[in-house]
C-alpha positions in Angstrom: -30.8 -15.0 -14.0 -30.3 -17.6 -11.2 -32.0 -17.1 -7.8 -28.6 -17.2 -6.0 -26.2 -15.2 -8.2 -22.7 -13.9 -7.3 -22.9 -10.1 -7.1 -20.2 -7.4 -6.8 -20.4 -3.8 -5.9 -17.7 -2.0 -3.9 -14.1 -3.0 -4.3 -13.7 -3.7 -0.6 -16.6 -6.1 -0.5 -16.7 -9.8 -1.5 -16.0 -10.2 -5.3 -15.3 -6.5 -5.5 -12.2 -7.5 -7.5 -14.5 -8.3 -10.4 -15.3 -4.6 -10.7 -13.2 -2.2 -12.8 -12.9 0.2 -9.9 -10.9 -2.3 -7.9 -7.3 -1.2 -7.3 -4.3 -3.4 -6.9 -4.6 -5.1 -10.3 -2.4 -3.0 -12.7 -2.3 -3.7 -16.4 0.5 -3.1 -18.9 -0.6 -2.7 -22.6 1.2 -1.4 -25.6 4.2 -0.2 -23.5 1.9 1.8 -21.1 1.0 1.1 -17.5 -2.6 1.4 -16.3 -3.4 1.3 -12.5 -6.8 -0.4 -13.1 -8.9 -2.0 -15.8 -11.2 1.0 -15.6 -8.3 3.4 -16.6 -7.5 1.1 -19.6 -11.1 0.9 -20.7 -11.7 4.6 -20.6 -8.4 5.3 -22.5 -9.5 2.8 -25.2 -12.6 5.0 -25.7 -10.4 7.9 -26.6 -8.1 6.6 -29.4 -5.5 9.1 -30.5 -6.5 11.7 -27.8 -3.3 11.7 -25.8 -4.5 14.5 -23.5 -7.5 12.5 -22.4 -5.5 9.3 -22.1 -2.8 10.9 -20.0 -5.4 12.5 -17.7 -7.3 9.2 -17.3 -4.2 7.0 -16.8 -2.7 9.3 -14.2 -5.9 9.2 -12.0 -5.3 7.7 -8.5 -8.1 5.2 -8.8 -10.6 3.6 -11.2 -13.3 5.9 -9.9 -11.3 9.0 -10.7 -10.3 7.6 -14.0 -14.0 7.5 -14.9 -14.6 11.0 -13.5 -11.8 12.3 -15.7 -13.4 10.7 -18.7 -16.8 12.1 -18.1 -16.2 15.8 -18.8 -14.3 14.8 -22.0 -17.3 12.8 -23.4 -17.9 15.4 -26.2 -14.5 14.5 -27.7 -15.4 10.8 -28.1 -14.9 9.6 -31.7 -16.2 6.1 -31.2 -19.7 4.8 -30.3 -20.0 3.4 -26.8 -22.1 0.6 -25.3 -22.1 -1.2 -28.6 -20.4 -4.4 -29.9 -17.0 -2.7 -30.2 -17.3 -1.3 -26.6 -18.0 -4.8 -25.4 -14.9 -6.1 -27.2 -12.8 -3.3 -25.5 -14.2 -4.4 -22.1 -13.4 -8.0 -22.7 -9.9 -7.0 -23.7 -9.5 -5.2 -20.4 -10.7 -8.2 -18.4 -8.6 -10.7 -20.2 -5.5 -8.5 -19.6 -6.5 -8.1 -16.0 -6.6 -11.9 -15.5 -3.5 -12.6 -17.6 -1.4 -10.1 -15.7 -3.0 -10.8 -12.3 -3.3 -14.6 -12.5 -4.2 -14.9 -8.8 -7.7 -13.9 -9.9 -8.2 -16.9 -12.3 -8.9 -19.6 -9.6 -11.5 -17.5 -7.7 -13.2 -16.8 -11.0 -13.3 -20.5 -11.9 -14.6 -21.2 -8.4 -17.8 -19.4 -9.2 -18.8 -22.5 -11.2 -21.9 -21.9 -13.2 -23.4 -19.2 -11.0 -24.6 -16.0 -12.6 -22.3 -13.0 -12.0 -24.0 -9.7 -11.7 -22.6 -6.2 -11.2 -25.1 -4.8 -8.6 -25.5 -1.1 -9.5 -28.5 -0.5 -7.4 -26.9 2.5 -5.7 -25.5 4.0 -8.9 -27.0 6.2 -11.6 -28.3 4.6 -14.8 -26.3 6.9 -17.0 -23.1 6.2 -19.0 -20.3 8.4 -20.0 -22.2 11.0 -22.0 -25.2 11.0 -19.8 -27.6 8.9 -21.9 -29.4 5.7 -21.1 -28.6 2.7 -23.3 -30.9 -0.1 -22.2 -34.5 1.0 -22.2 -33.8 3.3 -19.2 -32.2 0.4 -17.3 -28.5 -0.1 -16.4 -26.3 -1.3 -19.2 -23.1 -2.6 -17.6 -24.8 -3.9 -14.4 -28.3 -4.6 -13.1 -30.6 -3.5 -10.3 -32.7 -5.7 -8.1 -36.4 -5.1 -8.4 -38.1 -7.3 -5.9 -37.1 -10.9 -6.7 -35.9 -10.0 -10.2 -32.8 -8.3 -11.6 -33.3 -5.6 -14.3 -30.6 -4.4 -16.6 -28.3 -5.6 -19.3 -25.5 -6.7 -16.9 -23.0 -6.5 -19.7 -20.0 -6.6 -17.4 -21.2 -9.7 -15.6 -22.0 -11.4 -18.9 -18.4 -10.8 -20.1 -17.0 -12.3 -16.9 -19.2 -15.3 -17.4 -18.1 -15.6 -21.0 -14.5 -15.6 -20.0 -15.1 -18.1 -17.2 -17.0 -20.5 -19.4 -14.2 -20.3 -22.1 -11.6 -21.1 -19.5 -13.6 -24.0 -18.1 -14.3 -25.5 -21.6 -11.1 -24.8 -23.6 -8.6 -23.7 -21.0 -8.2 -20.3 -22.5 -10.0 -17.1 -23.4 -9.1 -14.7 -26.2 -9.7 -11.0 -26.7 -8.8 -8.8 -29.7 -7.5 -5.2 -29.4 -8.8 -2.4 -31.6 -5.6 -2.8 -33.6 -6.3 -6.5 -34.2 -3.8 -8.0 -31.8 -4.9 -11.2 -30.0 -4.5 -11.5 -26.2 -4.9 -14.8 -24.4 -5.4 -15.7 -20.8 -5.0 -19.4 -20.0 -6.4 -21.4 -17.1 -3.0 -22.7 -16.1 -1.2 -19.3 -16.2 1.7 -19.4 -13.7 1.0 -17.2 -10.7 4.4 -15.5 -10.9 4.3 -12.4 -8.7 0.6 -13.0 -8.2 1.6 -15.8 -5.8 2.6 -13.0 -3.3 -0.6 -11.0 -3.7 -3.4 -11.1 -1.1 -6.1 -13.7 -2.0 -9.1 -12.0 -3.6 -12.0 -11.5 -1.2 -14.9 -13.9 -1.9 -16.8 -13.9 1.4 -17.3 -12.1 4.7 -19.2 -15.0 6.3 -18.0 -15.8 9.8 -15.8 -18.9 10.3 -17.5 -22.2 10.7 -16.8 -24.3 13.7 -14.4 -26.5 11.7 -12.6 -23.4 10.3 -12.3 -21.8 13.8 -10.7 -25.1 15.0 -8.4 -25.1 12.0 -7.3 -21.5 12.7 -6.6 -22.3 16.4 -4.5 -25.2 15.4 -2.5 -23.1 12.9 -2.0 -20.3 15.4 -0.7 -22.8 18.0 1.8 -24.1 15.4 2.9 -20.6 14.5 3.4 -19.6 18.1 5.4 -22.8 18.8 7.5 -22.2 15.7 8.1 -18.6 16.5 9.3 -19.4 20.0 11.6 -22.1 18.6 13.1 -19.7 16.1 13.6 -17.0 18.7 15.1 -19.4 21.3 17.2 -20.9 18.5 18.7 -17.5 17.7 19.5 -16.8 21.3 21.2 -20.2 21.8 23.2 -19.9 18.6 24.7 -16.4 19.3 25.4 -17.2 23.0 27.2 -20.4 21.9 29.2 -18.4 19.3 30.2 -15.9 21.9 31.3 -18.6 24.2 33.5 -20.2 21.4 34.9 -16.7 20.7 35.5 -15.7 24.3 37.3 -18.9 25.3 39.2 -19.3 22.0 37.7 -22.7 21.4 38.3 -22.3 17.7 42.1 -22.3 18.0 42.7 -26.1 17.3 45.1 -26.5 14.4 46.1 -22.8 14.6 42.8 -21.6 13.1 41.7 -18.1 13.6 38.1 -17.3 14.7 37.2 -16.3 11.1 38.7 -19.5 9.6 36.8 -21.7 12.0 33.4 -20.2 11.4 33.9 -20.1 7.6 35.0 -23.8 7.5 32.6 -25.1 10.0 29.5 -23.0 9.5 30.1 -21.2 6.2 29.8 -17.8 7.9 31.8 -14.9 6.5 34.0 -13.0 8.9 31.8 -9.9 9.2 28.7 -11.9 9.7 30.4 -14.1 12.4 31.5 -11.0 14.3 28.0 -9.5 14.2 26.5 -12.7 15.7 29.2 -13.0 18.3 28.5 -9.4 19.5 24.8 -10.3 19.6 25.7 -13.0 22.1 27.9 -10.7 24.0 25.2 -8.1 24.4 22.6 -10.7 25.5 25.0 -11.6 28.3 26.0 -8.1 29.3 22.8 -6.0 28.8 20.6 -5.5 31.8 17.1 -4.6 31.0 13.5 -5.8 31.0 13.4 -5.8 27.2 16.6 -7.8 26.7 14.7 -11.1 26.4 12.6 -9.6 23.6 15.7 -9.1 21.4 15.4 -12.4 19.5 16.7 -11.8 16.0 19.6 -10.2 14.2 17.2 -7.5 13.0 16.7 -6.4 16.6 20.5 -6.1 17.2 21.4 -4.4 13.9 20.6 -0.9 15.2 22.4 -1.5 18.5 25.5 -2.8 16.7 25.5 0.2 14.3 25.8 2.5 17.4 29.2 1.0 18.0 29.2 2.2 21.6 28.1 0.2 24.6 27.2 3.4 26.4 24.7 4.3 23.7 23.4 0.7 23.6 22.8 0.8 27.4 21.0 4.1 27.1 18.8 2.7 24.2 17.9 -0.4 26.3 17.0 1.8 29.2 14.8 4.0 27.0 13.0 0.9 25.8 12.6 -0.3 29.4 10.9 3.1 30.1 8.5 2.7 27.2 7.7 -0.8 28.2 6.9 0.3 31.7 4.5 3.0 30.4 2.9 0.7 27.7 3.2 -2.9 28.9 1.6 -4.3 25.8 4.1 -2.7 23.4 5.9 -5.2 21.1 9.7 -4.8 21.0 10.2 -4.7 17.2 13.4 -3.9 15.3 11.9 -0.6 14.3 11.3 0.3 18.0 15.0 -0.6 18.7 16.1 1.6 15.9 13.9 4.4 17.3 15.4 4.1 20.8 19.0 4.2 19.4 18.1 7.3 17.3 16.6 9.1 20.3 19.7 8.6 22.4 22.1 9.2 19.5 20.5 11.6 17.0 21.9 12.0 13.5 24.4 14.8 13.2 22.5 17.7 11.6 23.9 19.6 8.7 25.4 23.0 9.4 23.7 24.3 6.2 20.3 26.0 6.3 17.5 25.0 4.0 18.3 28.0 1.8 21.8 26.6 1.1 20.3 23.7 -0.8 19.8 25.8 -3.9 19.3 24.2 -7.3 22.4 24.8 -9.5 21.7 27.5 -12.1 23.1 25.4 -14.9 20.4 22.8 -14.4 17.6 25.3 -14.5 19.1 27.0 -17.6 19.3 23.6 -19.4 15.6 22.9 -18.7 14.7 26.4 -19.9 16.6 25.8 -23.1 14.8 22.5 -23.6 11.4 24.2 -23.1 12.3 27.1 -25.5 13.3 24.6 -28.2 10.0 22.7 -27.9 8.0 25.9 -28.2 10.1 27.2 -31.1 9.5 23.9 -33.0 5.8 24.0 -32.3 4.2 27.1 -30.7 1.0 25.1 -30.0 2.7 23.0 -27.3 3.7 26.1 -25.2 1.2 25.2 -22.4 2.4 21.6 -22.3 6.1 22.7 -22.4 5.6 25.0 -19.4 3.9 22.3 -17.5 6.7 19.9 -18.1 9.3 22.6 -17.2 7.6 23.2 -13.9 7.6 19.4 -13.2 11.3 19.1 -14.2 12.4 22.0 -12.0 10.4 20.5 -9.1 12.4 17.3 -9.4 15.7 19.1 -8.9 15.1 20.1 -5.3 14.8 18.0 -2.2 11.8 15.6 -2.5 8.9 16.4 -0.4 7.2 13.6 1.7 3.9 15.4 1.9 1.4 16.7 -0.6 0.7 19.8 1.6 2.2 22.8 -0.2 3.6 24.6 2.9 5.5 21.7 4.4 8.1 19.1 3.2 7.2 16.4 5.6 4.4 15.3 8.0 5.2 13.5 11.2 2.6 11.5 13.1 4.0 9.9 16.3 0.4 9.1 17.3 -3.0 8.5 15.8 -6.5 9.1 17.1 -8.4 12.2 18.4 -11.8 13.5 19.3 -14.0 16.2 17.8 -14.5 18.9 20.3 -15.8 21.9 18.4 -17.6 23.0 15.2 -14.1 23.5 13.7 -13.7 19.7 13.8 -16.9 19.0 11.9 -15.2 18.0 8.7 -11.9 16.8 10.1 -10.0 15.1 7.2 -8.1 13.0 9.7 -11.3 11.3 10.9 -12.3 10.6 7.3 -8.9 9.1 6.4 -8.8 6.9 9.6 -12.3 5.6 8.9 -11.6 4.9 5.2 -8.2 4.6 3.5 -6.1 4.3 6.7 -8.6 2.0 8.5 -6.7 -1.2 7.7 -3.5 0.2 9.1 -5.0 1.8 12.2 -8.3 -0.1 13.0 -10.7 1.1 15.6 -9.7 4.7 15.7 -12.5 6.2 13.6 -15.8 5.0 12.0 -18.6 6.1 9.7 -21.5 6.9 12.1 -24.1 8.5 9.9 -25.0 10.2 6.6 -23.2 13.2 5.3 -24.9 16.5 5.9 -24.3 20.2 5.2 -22.9 20.9 8.7 -21.3 17.6 9.7 -19.2 14.8 8.2 -20.4 11.2 8.6 -16.9 10.2 9.8 -16.0 10.4 13.5 -13.2 9.5 15.9 -13.8 6.7 18.4 -11.9 8.7 21.1 -9.0 6.2 21.2 -5.3 7.0 20.9 -2.6 4.9 19.4 1.0 5.8 20.4 3.5 5.1 17.7 6.7 4.9 19.7 8.8 3.7 16.8 8.0 7.0 15.0 9.4 9.2 17.7 12.8 9.2 16.2 11.9 10.1 12.6 12.8 13.9 12.8 16.1 13.0 14.5 17.2 11.2 11.3 16.8 14.4 9.2 20.1 15.9 8.2 18.8 18.6 5.8 16.6 21.2 7.5 12.9 20.8 6.7 9.6 22.4 7.8 7.8 19.5 9.5 4.0 19.4 10.1 3.7 17.7 13.5 0.6 15.5 14.0 -1.2 16.2 10.8 -3.7 13.4 11.6 -4.1 13.9 15.4 -3.6 16.3 18.3 -0.5 16.0 20.5 -2.4 17.7 23.4 -5.5 15.6 23.2 -6.6 14.8 26.8 -5.9 11.0 26.4 -2.3 11.5 25.3 -0.1 10.9 28.4 2.3 13.6 29.5 5.3 11.3 29.4 4.7 10.7 25.7 4.5 14.5 25.1 7.8 14.9 26.9 9.4 12.2 24.7 
């Protein structure tokens, strides 16, 4: 192996997308969807075992797909870590590239470098707990001083596919059924063009790159201001034309003029005119931040200037308390909802009963399935439970005792032993970290009495989430602040009052 190979370990690190555990690269094969290449690979090891395949395929991540395969290892009917297993793995990688073509260019960009799956922090065992390479890793390799030890089967397959693409422009894999699948070097990006670029480095920006970024940011800011000011100028001019009947030449109506001159339909023209009217009549510190039609849509839907004025005043109050807050369309919608809540239903939650006929139809279906084959009774009952669950109002939470969780703020602080294993700290430091950065961190190793994840003591106020319960028309049990504490000392009183 080369002295400067390309290595991959965790999915979130550079080249992590080369790993089968990486999410975000789904695969469709034989009419079935798989969330990751790991899920497809493990399913291919259980041909004909629908229970194992269903369990693996429904796993939420590649890691859990493998964990669901492990306890079913005794049911394997095919050898693993042999030539056929390597063919199955190549099939998975070829399909991954073909259906996620945004990965092709980064793979080719590795040139001739060795690609190694670094499994130094993983066990040497495979699915049934045996070693397959003289006690060394089979799919990856471990560093031992200056050397890499292990078969590195996964890395070799990636290099094989890369070399084939470079030399012939395509790479071919064959399924266990004998079907050929091809990935081509020039595969159109399609939907992949809208995907995030695969991560290949965490190196800091060079001086030239930093200068390039600054230049781009200046252009973006200039363009954004031009777009915003352009919208304001347009709607104010439209309102001026409307207010002074400047469209009337030749007996034209307002709608005729804007259709003929600007190709605006009547309803669209009136919306823009009212945007201009509101800009001229509204008095508020945030008025200048309403710079798009999306900002005005919630205000116009209110249909009442009194409500609009109250919503603007509400946003002014929020801006005073949180000067750095951005006036987004979502925040405008929240302000309108706060001052004009949705009309709640007069029915109680018990009035939303599932019609008996629907339940009886599902019971009849399950009884028929069991009568035809008594061995499927367990499966039929499971499906019946799922079908009945779909008839009621959909829950927006996986917590059994509530239908909905509502988090108008994020962030907290551990203050007692009861907080030692707070799941909110874990989520904010891991899965939710990209959405809410800086609120929690991993600060140590896991122990018997403490979690390694801790809050940073900061609070993020989500003002645009304040109105969420006000939009609910059907009564629900709502879990407030499932990921934080409304009465944490850093939460300001005015926000609690809101």
